[in-house]
PDB file of N, CA, C and O in Angstrom:
ATOM      1  N   MET A   1      28.717 -10.914  -0.114  1.00  0.00           N
ATOM      2  CA  MET A   1      28.144 -11.818   0.847  1.00  0.00           C
ATOM      3  C   MET A   1      26.697 -12.133   0.446  1.00  0.00           C
ATOM      4  O   MET A   1      25.934 -11.238   0.084  1.00  0.00           O
ATOM      5  N   GLU A   2      26.347 -13.384   0.514  1.00  0.00           N
ATOM      6  CA  GLU A   2      25.018 -13.852   0.148  1.00  0.00           C
ATOM      7  C   GLU A   2      24.001 -13.452   1.219  1.00  0.00           C
ATOM      8  O   GLU A   2      24.259 -13.579   2.416  1.00  0.00           O
ATOM      9  N   LYS A   3      22.849 -12.969   0.768  1.00  0.00           N
ATOM     10  CA  LYS A   3      21.787 -12.603   1.696  1.00  0.00           C
ATOM     11  C   LYS A   3      21.078 -13.870   2.165  1.00  0.00           C
ATOM     12  O   LYS A   3      20.656 -14.690   1.350  1.00  0.00           O
ATOM     13  N   LEU A   4      20.949 -14.025   3.473  1.00  0.00           N
ATOM     14  CA  LEU A   4      20.299 -15.200   4.036  1.00  0.00           C
ATOM     15  C   LEU A   4      18.802 -14.967   4.161  1.00  0.00           C
ATOM     16  O   LEU A   4      18.353 -13.855   4.438  1.00  0.00           O
ATOM     17  N   THR A   5      18.037 -16.034   3.952  1.00  0.00           N
ATOM     18  CA  THR A   5      16.598 -15.957   4.187  1.00  0.00           C
ATOM     19  C   THR A   5      16.356 -15.929   5.693  1.00  0.00           C
ATOM     20  O   THR A   5      17.267 -16.184   6.481  1.00  0.00           O
ATOM     21  N   TYR A   6      15.125 -15.619   6.082  1.00  0.00           N
ATOM     22  CA  TYR A   6      14.797 -15.631   7.513  1.00  0.00           C
ATOM     23  C   TYR A   6      15.068 -17.006   8.113  1.00  0.00           C
ATOM     24  O   TYR A   6      15.625 -17.111   9.206  1.00  0.00           O
ATOM     25  N   SER A   7      14.677 -18.052   7.406  1.00  0.00           N
ATOM     26  CA  SER A   7      14.897 -19.417   7.902  1.00  0.00           C
ATOM     27  C   SER A   7      16.382 -19.700   8.087  1.00  0.00           C
ATOM     28  O   SER A   7      16.782 -20.298   9.086  1.00  0.00           O
ATOM     29  N   GLN A   8      17.194 -19.277   7.136  1.00  0.00           N
ATOM     30  CA  GLN A   8      18.639 -19.478   7.246  1.00  0.00           C
ATOM     31  C   GLN A   8      19.216 -18.684   8.414  1.00  0.00           C
ATOM     32  O   GLN A   8      20.114 -19.155   9.111  1.00  0.00           O
ATOM     33  N   GLN A   9      18.694 -17.476   8.622  1.00  0.00           N
ATOM     34  CA  GLN A   9      19.155 -16.679   9.758  1.00  0.00           C
ATOM     35  C   GLN A   9      18.814 -17.363  11.076  1.00  0.00           C
ATOM     36  O   GLN A   9      19.636 -17.403  11.991  1.00  0.00           O
ATOM     37  N   LEU A  10      17.603 -17.900  11.172  1.00  0.00           N
ATOM     38  CA  LEU A  10      17.193 -18.592  12.389  1.00  0.00           C
ATOM     39  C   LEU A  10      18.044 -19.840  12.620  1.00  0.00           C
ATOM     40  O   LEU A  10      18.425 -20.132  13.754  1.00  0.00           O
ATOM     41  N   GLU A  11      18.339 -20.566  11.560  1.00  0.00           N
ATOM     42  CA  GLU A  11      19.201 -21.741  11.677  1.00  0.00           C
ATOM     43  C   GLU A  11      20.599 -21.349  12.143  1.00  0.00           C
ATOM     44  O   GLU A  11      21.197 -22.043  12.966  1.00  0.00           O
ATOM     45  N   ALA A  12      21.123 -20.239  11.620  1.00  0.00           N
ATOM     46  CA  ALA A  12      22.449 -19.765  12.023  1.00  0.00           C
ATOM     47  C   ALA A  12      22.472 -19.401  13.504  1.00  0.00           C
ATOM     48  O   ALA A  12      23.435 -19.698  14.210  1.00  0.00           O
ATOM     49  N   ILE A  13      21.407 -18.757  13.964  1.00  0.00           N
ATOM     50  CA  ILE A  13      21.327 -18.414  15.390  1.00  0.00           C
ATOM     51  C   ILE A  13      21.306 -19.679  16.233  1.00  0.00           C
ATOM     52  O   ILE A  13      22.023 -19.775  17.229  1.00  0.00           O
ATOM     53  N   ALA A  14      20.483 -20.655  15.836  1.00  0.00           N
ATOM     54  CA  ALA A  14      20.397 -21.915  16.583  1.00  0.00           C
ATOM     55  C   ALA A  14      21.748 -22.628  16.613  1.00  0.00           C
ATOM     56  O   ALA A  14      22.160 -23.140  17.654  1.00  0.00           O
ATOM     57  N   GLU A  15      22.428 -22.660  15.480  1.00  0.00           N
ATOM     58  CA  GLU A  15      23.751 -23.303  15.426  1.00  0.00           C
ATOM     59  C   GLU A  15      24.745 -22.579  16.319  1.00  0.00           C
ATOM     60  O   GLU A  15      25.549 -23.214  17.000  1.00  0.00           O
ATOM     61  N   TRP A  16      24.692 -21.244  16.318  1.00  0.00           N
ATOM     62  CA  TRP A  16      25.604 -20.453  17.147  1.00  0.00           C
ATOM     63  C   TRP A  16      25.359 -20.752  18.626  1.00  0.00           C
ATOM     64  O   TRP A  16      26.305 -20.912  19.397  1.00  0.00           O
ATOM     65  N   ILE A  17      24.087 -20.826  19.015  1.00  0.00           N
ATOM     66  CA  ILE A  17      23.753 -21.092  20.417  1.00  0.00           C
ATOM     67  C   ILE A  17      24.229 -22.477  20.837  1.00  0.00           C
ATOM     68  O   ILE A  17      24.752 -22.656  21.937  1.00  0.00           O
ATOM     69  N   GLU A  18      24.045 -23.446  19.959  1.00  0.00           N
ATOM     70  CA  GLU A  18      24.325 -24.844  20.308  1.00  0.00           C
ATOM     71  C   GLU A  18      25.758 -25.294  19.996  1.00  0.00           C
ATOM     72  O   GLU A  18      26.110 -26.449  20.236  1.00  0.00           O
ATOM     73  N   GLU A  19      26.569 -24.402  19.472  1.00  0.00           N
ATOM     74  CA  GLU A  19      27.928 -24.762  19.070  1.00  0.00           C
ATOM     75  C   GLU A  19      28.713 -25.362  20.238  1.00  0.00           C
ATOM     76  O   GLU A  19      28.810 -24.764  21.310  1.00  0.00           O
ATOM     77  N   ASP A  20      29.266 -26.545  20.011  1.00  0.00           N
ATOM     78  CA  ASP A  20      30.023 -27.249  21.060  1.00  0.00           C
ATOM     79  C   ASP A  20      31.363 -26.576  21.319  1.00  0.00           C
ATOM     80  O   ASP A  20      31.986 -26.024  20.412  1.00  0.00           O
ATOM     81  N   GLY A  21      31.787 -26.633  22.559  1.00  0.00           N
ATOM     82  CA  GLY A  21      33.111 -26.161  22.918  1.00  0.00           C
ATOM     83  C   GLY A  21      33.236 -24.657  23.052  1.00  0.00           C
ATOM     84  O   GLY A  21      34.335 -24.140  23.253  1.00  0.00           O
ATOM     85  N   VAL A  22      32.125 -23.951  22.943  1.00  0.00           N
ATOM     86  CA  VAL A  22      32.176 -22.499  23.054  1.00  0.00           C
ATOM     87  C   VAL A  22      31.402 -22.102  24.304  1.00  0.00           C
ATOM     88  O   VAL A  22      30.263 -22.519  24.516  1.00  0.00           O
ATOM     89  N   ASN A  23      32.050 -21.288  25.118  1.00  0.00           N
ATOM     90  CA  ASN A  23      31.416 -20.849  26.351  1.00  0.00           C
ATOM     91  C   ASN A  23      30.528 -19.640  26.055  1.00  0.00           C
ATOM     92  O   ASN A  23      31.028 -18.536  25.838  1.00  0.00           O
ATOM     93  N   ARG A  24      29.245 -19.846  26.046  1.00  0.00           N
ATOM     94  CA  ARG A  24      28.293 -18.775  25.782  1.00  0.00           C
ATOM     95  C   ARG A  24      27.572 -18.448  27.090  1.00  0.00           C
ATOM     96  O   ARG A  24      27.278 -19.334  27.892  1.00  0.00           O
ATOM     97  N   ARG A  25      27.302 -17.190  27.283  1.00  0.00           N
ATOM     98  CA  ARG A  25      26.542 -16.805  28.463  1.00  0.00           C
ATOM     99  C   ARG A  25      25.092 -17.232  28.264  1.00  0.00           C
ATOM    100  O   ARG A  25      24.520 -17.036  27.192  1.00  0.00           O
ATOM    101  N   ALA A  26      24.509 -17.809  29.293  1.00  0.00           N
ATOM    102  CA  ALA A  26      23.133 -18.306  29.218  1.00  0.00           C
ATOM    103  C   ALA A  26      22.165 -17.184  28.869  1.00  0.00           C
ATOM    104  O   ALA A  26      21.224 -17.401  28.105  1.00  0.00           O
ATOM    105  N   ASP A  27      22.376 -15.990  29.415  1.00  0.00           N
ATOM    106  CA  ASP A  27      21.444 -14.892  29.143  1.00  0.00           C
ATOM    107  C   ASP A  27      21.521 -14.460  27.675  1.00  0.00           C
ATOM    108  O   ASP A  27      20.510 -14.076  27.088  1.00  0.00           O
ATOM    109  N   GLN A  28      22.723 -14.524  27.079  1.00  0.00           N
ATOM    110  CA  GLN A  28      22.852 -14.198  25.659  1.00  0.00           C
ATOM    111  C   GLN A  28      22.094 -15.219  24.812  1.00  0.00           C
ATOM    112  O   GLN A  28      21.385 -14.860  23.872  1.00  0.00           O
ATOM    113  N   CYS A  29      22.253 -16.481  25.157  1.00  0.00           N
ATOM    114  CA  CYS A  29      21.571 -17.541  24.406  1.00  0.00           C
ATOM    115  C   CYS A  29      20.059 -17.423  24.555  1.00  0.00           C
ATOM    116  O   CYS A  29      19.329 -17.597  23.579  1.00  0.00           O
ATOM    117  N   ASP A  30      19.581 -17.131  25.758  1.00  0.00           N
ATOM    118  CA  ASP A  30      18.139 -16.955  25.969  1.00  0.00           C
ATOM    119  C   ASP A  30      17.605 -15.781  25.159  1.00  0.00           C
ATOM    120  O   ASP A  30      16.531 -15.867  24.563  1.00  0.00           O
ATOM    121  N   THR A  31      18.355 -14.690  25.141  1.00  0.00           N
ATOM    122  CA  THR A  31      17.941 -13.514  24.377  1.00  0.00           C
ATOM    123  C   THR A  31      17.866 -13.843  22.891  1.00  0.00           C
ATOM    124  O   THR A  31      16.904 -13.469  22.220  1.00  0.00           O
ATOM    125  N   LEU A  32      18.873 -14.540  22.374  1.00  0.00           N
ATOM    126  CA  LEU A  32      18.867 -14.907  20.954  1.00  0.00           C
ATOM    127  C   LEU A  32      17.731 -15.867  20.629  1.00  0.00           C
ATOM    128  O   LEU A  32      17.107 -15.755  19.574  1.00  0.00           O
ATOM    129  N   ARG A  33      17.457 -16.813  21.533  1.00  0.00           N
ATOM    130  CA  ARG A  33      16.324 -17.726  21.308  1.00  0.00           C
ATOM    131  C   ARG A  33      15.014 -16.948  21.243  1.00  0.00           C
ATOM    132  O   ARG A  33      14.165 -17.217  20.393  1.00  0.00           O
ATOM    133  N   THR A  34      14.857 -15.991  22.136  1.00  0.00           N
ATOM    134  CA  THR A  34      13.643 -15.174  22.157  1.00  0.00           C
ATOM    135  C   THR A  34      13.504 -14.388  20.859  1.00  0.00           C
ATOM    136  O   THR A  34      12.429 -14.357  20.261  1.00  0.00           O
ATOM    137  N   ILE A  35      14.586 -13.757  20.426  1.00  0.00           N
ATOM    138  CA  ILE A  35      14.561 -13.000  19.169  1.00  0.00           C
ATOM    139  C   ILE A  35      14.246 -13.925  17.993  1.00  0.00           C
ATOM    140  O   ILE A  35      13.426 -13.590  17.138  1.00  0.00           O
ATOM    141  N   ALA A  36      14.891 -15.074  17.956  1.00  0.00           N
ATOM    142  CA  ALA A  36      14.659 -16.029  16.863  1.00  0.00           C
ATOM    143  C   ALA A  36      13.207 -16.492  16.845  1.00  0.00           C
ATOM    144  O   ALA A  36      12.616 -16.624  15.774  1.00  0.00           O
ATOM    145  N   ASN A  37      12.632 -16.738  18.005  1.00  0.00           N
ATOM    146  CA  ASN A  37      11.231 -17.162  18.071  1.00  0.00           C
ATOM    147  C   ASN A  37      10.299 -16.063  17.580  1.00  0.00           C
ATOM    148  O   ASN A  37       9.308 -16.341  16.904  1.00  0.00           O
ATOM    149  N   LYS A  38      10.613 -14.813  17.918  1.00  0.00           N
ATOM    150  CA  LYS A  38       9.783 -13.692  17.468  1.00  0.00           C
ATOM    151  C   LYS A  38       9.882 -13.521  15.953  1.00  0.00           C
ATOM    152  O   LYS A  38       8.877 -13.276  15.286  1.00  0.00           O
ATOM    153  N   ILE A  39      11.077 -13.649  15.419  1.00  0.00           N
ATOM    154  CA  ILE A  39      11.256 -13.567  13.966  1.00  0.00           C
ATOM    155  C   ILE A  39      10.460 -14.678  13.284  1.00  0.00           C
ATOM    156  O   ILE A  39       9.813 -14.452  12.262  1.00  0.00           O
ATOM    157  N   HIS A  40      10.514 -15.874  13.858  1.00  0.00           N
ATOM    158  CA  HIS A  40       9.778 -17.006  13.292  1.00  0.00           C
ATOM    159  C   HIS A  40       8.272 -16.739  13.293  1.00  0.00           C
ATOM    160  O   HIS A  40       7.596 -17.039  12.309  1.00  0.00           O
ATOM    161  N   ARG A  41       7.740 -16.186  14.372  1.00  0.00           N
ATOM    162  CA  ARG A  41       6.306 -15.874  14.451  1.00  0.00           C
ATOM    163  C   ARG A  41       5.913 -14.837  13.402  1.00  0.00           C
ATOM    164  O   ARG A  41       4.868 -14.962  12.764  1.00  0.00           O
ATOM    165  N   ILE A  42       6.745 -13.816  13.225  1.00  0.00           N
ATOM    166  CA  ILE A  42       6.456 -12.797  12.216  1.00  0.00           C
ATOM    167  C   ILE A  42       6.523 -13.404  10.819  1.00  0.00           C
ATOM    168  O   ILE A  42       5.668 -13.124   9.979  1.00  0.00           O
ATOM    169  N   GLN A  43       7.530 -14.232  10.565  1.00  0.00           N
ATOM    170  CA  GLN A  43       7.670 -14.875   9.258  1.00  0.00           C
ATOM    171  C   GLN A  43       6.477 -15.782   8.969  1.00  0.00           C
ATOM    172  O   GLN A  43       6.005 -15.831   7.833  1.00  0.00           O
ATOM    173  N   THR A  44       5.989 -16.490   9.966  1.00  0.00           N
ATOM    174  CA  THR A  44       4.816 -17.347   9.795  1.00  0.00           C
ATOM    175  C   THR A  44       3.607 -16.520   9.388  1.00  0.00           C
ATOM    176  O   THR A  44       2.818 -16.937   8.540  1.00  0.00           O
ATOM    177  N   TRP A  45       3.465 -15.358   9.990  1.00  0.00           N
ATOM    178  CA  TRP A  45       2.358 -14.463   9.655  1.00  0.00           C
ATOM    179  C   TRP A  45       2.507 -13.947   8.219  1.00  0.00           C
ATOM    180  O   TRP A  45       1.529 -13.874   7.475  1.00  0.00           O
ATOM    181  N   ILE A  46       3.740 -13.589   7.838  1.00  0.00           N
ATOM    182  CA  ILE A  46       4.003 -13.118   6.472  1.00  0.00           C
ATOM    183  C   ILE A  46       3.602 -14.185   5.451  1.00  0.00           C
ATOM    184  O   ILE A  46       2.998 -13.877   4.423  1.00  0.00           O
ATOM    185  N   ASP A  47       3.941 -15.423   5.741  1.00  0.00           N
ATOM    186  CA  ASP A  47       3.690 -16.522   4.811  1.00  0.00           C
ATOM    187  C   ASP A  47       2.232 -16.979   4.795  1.00  0.00           C
ATOM    188  O   ASP A  47       1.858 -17.805   3.962  1.00  0.00           O
ATOM    189  N   ALA A  48       1.406 -16.456   5.700  1.00  0.00           N
ATOM    190  CA  ALA A  48       0.027 -16.929   5.845  1.00  0.00           C
ATOM    191  C   ALA A  48      -0.907 -16.441   4.738  1.00  0.00           C
ATOM    192  O   ALA A  48      -2.019 -16.954   4.605  1.00  0.00           O
ATOM    193  N   TYR A  49      -0.479 -15.467   3.946  1.00  0.00           N
ATOM    194  CA  TYR A  49      -1.361 -14.880   2.941  1.00  0.00           C
ATOM    195  C   TYR A  49      -0.729 -14.887   1.547  1.00  0.00           C
ATOM    196  O   TYR A  49      -0.477 -13.825   0.978  1.00  0.00           O
ATOM    197  N   PRO A  50      -0.471 -16.077   0.993  1.00  0.00           N
ATOM    198  CA  PRO A  50       0.166 -16.141  -0.329  1.00  0.00           C
ATOM    199  C   PRO A  50      -0.744 -15.598  -1.435  1.00  0.00           C
ATOM    200  O   PRO A  50      -1.964 -15.760  -1.399  1.00  0.00           O
ATOM    201  N   LEU A  51      -0.112 -14.949  -2.419  1.00  0.00           N
ATOM    202  CA  LEU A  51      -0.871 -14.353  -3.525  1.00  0.00           C
ATOM    203  C   LEU A  51      -1.653 -15.390  -4.337  1.00  0.00           C
ATOM    204  O   LEU A  51      -2.679 -15.060  -4.931  1.00  0.00           O
ATOM    205  N   LYS A  52      -1.179 -16.633  -4.366  1.00  0.00           N
ATOM    206  CA  LYS A  52      -1.897 -17.666  -5.122  1.00  0.00           C
ATOM    207  C   LYS A  52      -3.275 -17.930  -4.519  1.00  0.00           C
ATOM    208  O   LYS A  52      -4.222 -18.257  -5.234  1.00  0.00           O
ATOM    209  N   ILE A  53      -3.377 -17.786  -3.202  1.00  0.00           N
ATOM    210  CA  ILE A  53      -4.643 -18.033  -2.519  1.00  0.00           C
ATOM    211  C   ILE A  53      -5.425 -16.729  -2.328  1.00  0.00           C
ATOM    212  O   ILE A  53      -6.652 -16.708  -2.431  1.00  0.00           O
ATOM    213  N   PHE A  54      -4.704 -15.655  -2.051  1.00  0.00           N
ATOM    214  CA  PHE A  54      -5.314 -14.341  -1.817  1.00  0.00           C
ATOM    215  C   PHE A  54      -4.761 -13.338  -2.816  1.00  0.00           C
ATOM    216  O   PHE A  54      -3.929 -12.506  -2.457  1.00  0.00           O
ATOM    217  N   PRO A  55      -5.212 -13.404  -4.070  1.00  0.00           N
ATOM    218  CA  PRO A  55      -4.677 -12.480  -5.083  1.00  0.00           C
ATOM    219  C   PRO A  55      -5.069 -11.029  -4.770  1.00  0.00           C
ATOM    220  O   PRO A  55      -6.078 -10.768  -4.116  1.00  0.00           O
ATOM    221  N   ASP A  56      -4.251 -10.106  -5.250  1.00  0.00           N
ATOM    222  CA  ASP A  56      -4.578  -8.694  -5.077  1.00  0.00           C
ATOM    223  C   ASP A  56      -5.895  -8.395  -5.789  1.00  0.00           C
ATOM    224  O   ASP A  56      -6.134  -8.872  -6.899  1.00  0.00           O
ATOM    225  N   PRO A  57      -6.745  -7.603  -5.141  1.00  0.00           N
ATOM    226  CA  PRO A  57      -8.019  -7.256  -5.774  1.00  0.00           C
ATOM    227  C   PRO A  57      -7.841  -6.165  -6.822  1.00  0.00           C
ATOM    228  O   PRO A  57      -6.764  -5.585  -6.959  1.00  0.00           O
ATOM    229  N   ASN A  58      -8.889  -5.903  -7.540  1.00  0.00           N
ATOM    230  CA  ASN A  58      -8.933  -4.772  -8.448  1.00  0.00           C
ATOM    231  C   ASN A  58      -9.231  -3.554  -7.566  1.00  0.00           C
ATOM    232  O   ASN A  58     -10.388  -3.274  -7.249  1.00  0.00           O
ATOM    233  N   PHE A  59      -8.179  -2.839  -7.178  1.00  0.00           N
ATOM    234  CA  PHE A  59      -8.329  -1.752  -6.219  1.00  0.00           C
ATOM    235  C   PHE A  59      -9.201  -0.618  -6.757  1.00  0.00           C
ATOM    236  O   PHE A  59      -9.937   0.010  -5.996  1.00  0.00           O
ATOM    237  N   LYS A  60      -9.126  -0.356  -8.048  1.00  0.00           N
ATOM    238  CA  LYS A  60      -9.951   0.702  -8.630  1.00  0.00           C
ATOM    239  C   LYS A  60     -11.421   0.344  -8.496  1.00  0.00           C
ATOM    240  O   LYS A  60     -12.240   1.181  -8.117  1.00  0.00           O
ATOM    241  N   ARG A  61     -11.749  -0.900  -8.807  1.00  0.00           N
ATOM    242  CA  ARG A  61     -13.142  -1.365  -8.707  1.00  0.00           C
ATOM    243  C   ARG A  61     -13.596  -1.373  -7.248  1.00  0.00           C
ATOM    244  O   ARG A  61     -14.706  -0.940  -6.937  1.00  0.00           O
ATOM    245  N   ALA A  62     -12.744  -1.862  -6.363  1.00  0.00           N
ATOM    246  CA  ALA A  62     -13.085  -1.884  -4.935  1.00  0.00           C
ATOM    247  C   ALA A  62     -13.338  -0.468  -4.430  1.00  0.00           C
ATOM    248  O   ALA A  62     -14.274  -0.238  -3.664  1.00  0.00           O
ATOM    249  N   HIS A  63     -12.508   0.477  -4.857  1.00  0.00           N
ATOM    250  CA  HIS A  63     -12.683   1.877  -4.467  1.00  0.00           C
ATOM    251  C   HIS A  63     -14.041   2.390  -4.919  1.00  0.00           C
ATOM    252  O   HIS A  63     -14.756   3.034  -4.151  1.00  0.00           O
ATOM    253  N   GLU A  64     -14.393   2.103  -6.167  1.00  0.00           N
ATOM    254  CA  GLU A  64     -15.681   2.565  -6.701  1.00  0.00           C
ATOM    255  C   GLU A  64     -16.845   1.984  -5.911  1.00  0.00           C
ATOM    256  O   GLU A  64     -17.779   2.704  -5.558  1.00  0.00           O
ATOM    257  N   ILE A  65     -16.794   0.700  -5.636  1.00  0.00           N
ATOM    258  CA  ILE A  65     -17.885   0.041  -4.905  1.00  0.00           C
ATOM    259  C   ILE A  65     -17.994   0.604  -3.489  1.00  0.00           C
ATOM    260  O   ILE A  65     -19.084   0.937  -3.022  1.00  0.00           O
ATOM    261  N   LEU A  66     -16.855   0.703  -2.819  1.00  0.00           N
ATOM    262  CA  LEU A  66     -16.859   1.201  -1.442  1.00  0.00           C
ATOM    263  C   LEU A  66     -17.342   2.648  -1.367  1.00  0.00           C
ATOM    264  O   LEU A  66     -18.151   2.996  -0.507  1.00  0.00           O
ATOM    265  N   MET A  67     -16.839   3.489  -2.275  1.00  0.00           N
ATOM    266  CA  MET A  67     -17.241   4.901  -2.264  1.00  0.00           C
ATOM    267  C   MET A  67     -18.744   5.036  -2.520  1.00  0.00           C
ATOM    268  O   MET A  67     -19.380   5.961  -2.015  1.00  0.00           O
ATOM    269  N   GLY A  68     -19.303   4.125  -3.298  1.00  0.00           N
ATOM    270  CA  GLY A  68     -20.737   4.118  -3.541  1.00  0.00           C
ATOM    271  C   GLY A  68     -21.543   3.859  -2.276  1.00  0.00           C
ATOM    272  O   GLY A  68     -22.741   4.137  -2.220  1.00  0.00           O
ATOM    273  N   HIS A  69     -20.868   3.321  -1.260  1.00  0.00           N
ATOM    274  CA  HIS A  69     -21.522   3.045   0.028  1.00  0.00           C
ATOM    275  C   HIS A  69     -20.963   3.919   1.144  1.00  0.00           C
ATOM    276  O   HIS A  69     -21.185   3.650   2.325  1.00  0.00           O
ATOM    277  N   GLY A  70     -20.234   4.971   0.760  1.00  0.00           N
ATOM    278  CA  GLY A  70     -19.735   5.927   1.750  1.00  0.00           C
ATOM    279  C   GLY A  70     -18.542   5.447   2.555  1.00  0.00           C
ATOM    280  O   GLY A  70     -18.284   5.947   3.650  1.00  0.00           O
ATOM    281  N   ILE A  71     -17.813   4.477   2.016  1.00  0.00           N
ATOM    282  CA  ILE A  71     -16.633   3.933   2.709  1.00  0.00           C
ATOM    283  C   ILE A  71     -15.421   4.159   1.818  1.00  0.00           C
ATOM    284  O   ILE A  71     -15.474   3.884   0.619  1.00  0.00           O
ATOM    285  N   SER A  72     -14.328   4.658   2.391  1.00  0.00           N
ATOM    286  CA  SER A  72     -13.134   4.859   1.568  1.00  0.00           C
ATOM    287  C   SER A  72     -12.195   3.655   1.688  1.00  0.00           C
ATOM    288  O   SER A  72     -12.054   3.053   2.753  1.00  0.00           O
ATOM    289  N   LEU A  73     -11.574   3.333   0.584  1.00  0.00           N
ATOM    290  CA  LEU A  73     -10.580   2.266   0.576  1.00  0.00           C
ATOM    291  C   LEU A  73      -9.395   2.642   1.463  1.00  0.00           C
ATOM    292  O   LEU A  73      -8.769   1.773   2.070  1.00  0.00           O
ATOM    293  N   ASP A  74      -9.090   3.940   1.536  1.00  0.00           N
ATOM    294  CA  ASP A  74      -7.996   4.404   2.392  1.00  0.00           C
ATOM    295  C   ASP A  74      -8.258   4.071   3.854  1.00  0.00           C
ATOM    296  O   ASP A  74      -7.341   3.666   4.568  1.00  0.00           O
ATOM    297  N   SER A  75      -9.497   4.234   4.308  1.00  0.00           N
ATOM    298  CA  SER A  75      -9.794   3.939   5.712  1.00  0.00           C
ATOM    299  C   SER A  75      -9.665   2.441   5.996  1.00  0.00           C
ATOM    300  O   SER A  75      -9.210   2.051   7.071  1.00  0.00           O
ATOM    301  N   ILE A  76     -10.058   1.612   5.047  1.00  0.00           N
ATOM    302  CA  ILE A  76      -9.914   0.166   5.219  1.00  0.00           C
ATOM    303  C   ILE A  76      -8.436  -0.213   5.197  1.00  0.00           C
ATOM    304  O   ILE A  76      -7.988  -1.017   6.015  1.00  0.00           O
ATOM    305  N   SER A  77      -7.683   0.361   4.270  1.00  0.00           N
ATOM    306  CA  SER A  77      -6.242   0.083   4.192  1.00  0.00           C
ATOM    307  C   SER A  77      -5.539   0.502   5.481  1.00  0.00           C
ATOM    308  O   SER A  77      -4.704  -0.236   6.002  1.00  0.00           O
ATOM    309  N   ALA A  78      -5.874   1.683   5.992  1.00  0.00           N
ATOM    310  CA  ALA A  78      -5.249   2.164   7.226  1.00  0.00           C
ATOM    311  C   ALA A  78      -5.601   1.250   8.395  1.00  0.00           C
ATOM    312  O   ALA A  78      -4.746   0.951   9.228  1.00  0.00           O
ATOM    313  N   SER A  79      -6.847   0.809   8.461  1.00  0.00           N
ATOM    314  CA  SER A  79      -7.259  -0.098   9.529  1.00  0.00           C
ATOM    315  C   SER A  79      -6.500  -1.421   9.454  1.00  0.00           C
ATOM    316  O   SER A  79      -6.056  -1.951  10.473  1.00  0.00           O
ATOM    317  N   ASN A  80      -6.357  -1.947   8.240  1.00  0.00           N
ATOM    318  CA  ASN A  80      -5.606  -3.198   8.063  1.00  0.00           C
ATOM    319  C   ASN A  80      -4.147  -3.038   8.473  1.00  0.00           C
ATOM    320  O   ASN A  80      -3.580  -3.913   9.127  1.00  0.00           O
ATOM    321  N   MET A  81      -3.544  -1.919   8.086  1.00  0.00           N
ATOM    322  CA  MET A  81      -2.136  -1.687   8.453  1.00  0.00           C
ATOM    323  C   MET A  81      -1.980  -1.551   9.960  1.00  0.00           C
ATOM    324  O   MET A  81      -1.020  -2.069  10.531  1.00  0.00           O
ATOM    325  N   ARG A  82      -2.907  -0.862  10.609  1.00  0.00           N
ATOM    326  CA  ARG A  82      -2.843  -0.767  12.075  1.00  0.00           C
ATOM    327  C   ARG A  82      -2.919  -2.151  12.693  1.00  0.00           C
ATOM    328  O   ARG A  82      -2.188  -2.459  13.634  1.00  0.00           O
ATOM    329  N   HIS A  83      -3.803  -2.983  12.166  1.00  0.00           N
ATOM    330  CA  HIS A  83      -3.937  -4.346  12.688  1.00  0.00           C
ATOM    331  C   HIS A  83      -2.618  -5.117  12.548  1.00  0.00           C
ATOM    332  O   HIS A  83      -2.162  -5.754  13.498  1.00  0.00           O
ATOM    333  N   VAL A  84      -2.023  -5.055  11.379  1.00  0.00           N
ATOM    334  CA  VAL A  84      -0.765  -5.764  11.134  1.00  0.00           C
ATOM    335  C   VAL A  84       0.343  -5.242  12.044  1.00  0.00           C
ATOM    336  O   VAL A  84       1.049  -6.018  12.688  1.00  0.00           O
ATOM    337  N   LEU A  85       0.486  -3.922  12.090  1.00  0.00           N
ATOM    338  CA  LEU A  85       1.559  -3.341  12.891  1.00  0.00           C
ATOM    339  C   LEU A  85       1.343  -3.571  14.380  1.00  0.00           C
ATOM    340  O   LEU A  85       2.307  -3.773  15.119  1.00  0.00           O
ATOM    341  N   ASN A  86       0.103  -3.543  14.829  1.00  0.00           N
ATOM    342  CA  ASN A  86      -0.162  -3.871  16.233  1.00  0.00           C
ATOM    343  C   ASN A  86       0.150  -5.334  16.531  1.00  0.00           C
ATOM    344  O   ASN A  86       0.617  -5.665  17.621  1.00  0.00           O
ATOM    345  N   GLY A  87      -0.110  -6.208  15.558  1.00  0.00           N
ATOM    346  CA  GLY A  87       0.241  -7.623  15.722  1.00  0.00           C
ATOM    347  C   GLY A  87       1.743  -7.821  15.825  1.00  0.00           C
ATOM    348  O   GLY A  87       2.211  -8.597  16.659  1.00  0.00           O
ATOM    349  N   ILE A  88       2.503  -7.127  14.988  1.00  0.00           N
ATOM    350  CA  ILE A  88       3.963  -7.205  15.047  1.00  0.00           C
ATOM    351  C   ILE A  88       4.450  -6.625  16.365  1.00  0.00           C
ATOM    352  O   ILE A  88       5.333  -7.193  17.008  1.00  0.00           O
ATOM    353  N   LYS A  89       3.882  -5.502  16.767  1.00  0.00           N
ATOM    354  CA  LYS A  89       4.253  -4.873  18.046  1.00  0.00           C
ATOM    355  C   LYS A  89       4.017  -5.845  19.206  1.00  0.00           C
ATOM    356  O   LYS A  89       4.853  -5.970  20.101  1.00  0.00           O
ATOM    357  N   GLU A  90       2.879  -6.526  19.181  1.00  0.00           N
ATOM    358  CA  GLU A  90       2.563  -7.506  20.223  1.00  0.00           C
ATOM    359  C   GLU A  90       3.589  -8.636  20.257  1.00  0.00           C
ATOM    360  O   GLU A  90       4.023  -9.064  21.326  1.00  0.00           O
ATOM    361  N   ILE A  91       3.965  -9.108  19.084  1.00  0.00           N
ATOM    362  CA  ILE A  91       4.988 -10.166  19.015  1.00  0.00           C
ATOM    363  C   ILE A  91       6.304  -9.663  19.584  1.00  0.00           C
ATOM    364  O   ILE A  91       6.935 -10.352  20.385  1.00  0.00           O
ATOM    365  N   LEU A  92       6.729  -8.466  19.177  1.00  0.00           N
ATOM    366  CA  LEU A  92       8.018  -7.937  19.612  1.00  0.00           C
ATOM    367  C   LEU A  92       8.046  -7.597  21.098  1.00  0.00           C
ATOM    368  O   LEU A  92       9.069  -7.776  21.759  1.00  0.00           O
ATOM    369  N   GLU A  93       6.931  -7.111  21.619  1.00  0.00           N
ATOM    370  CA  GLU A  93       6.911  -6.701  23.025  1.00  0.00           C
ATOM    371  C   GLU A  93       6.498  -7.829  23.969  1.00  0.00           C
ATOM    372  O   GLU A  93       6.725  -7.759  25.177  1.00  0.00           O
ATOM    373  N   GLY A  94       5.876  -8.888  23.388  1.00  0.00           N
ATOM    374  CA  GLY A  94       5.358  -9.982  24.216  1.00  0.00           C
ATOM    375  C   GLY A  94       6.413 -10.874  24.796  1.00  0.00           C
ATOM    376  O   GLY A  94       6.094 -11.826  25.508  1.00  0.00           O
TER     377      GLY A  94
END
């Protein structure tokens, strides 16, 4: 079976909801729309930072510079990950 992209998955959900002649429960359709919208928001965030525009830095050099000022790259990385995961959590719980 071919793996679908997020966009293809969202399209499949929309087609399933709107399929003519099929009796779907309104609450099921609303739930799927909500899930699809949340997936779309997360995917938009994923696509917001392409490597062509935001290339990976030289982490070794960044570590050296930061450590020279008493800041660890690990603490910055952990802070960034918390920010991302809290953003995803907000999308999923919102």
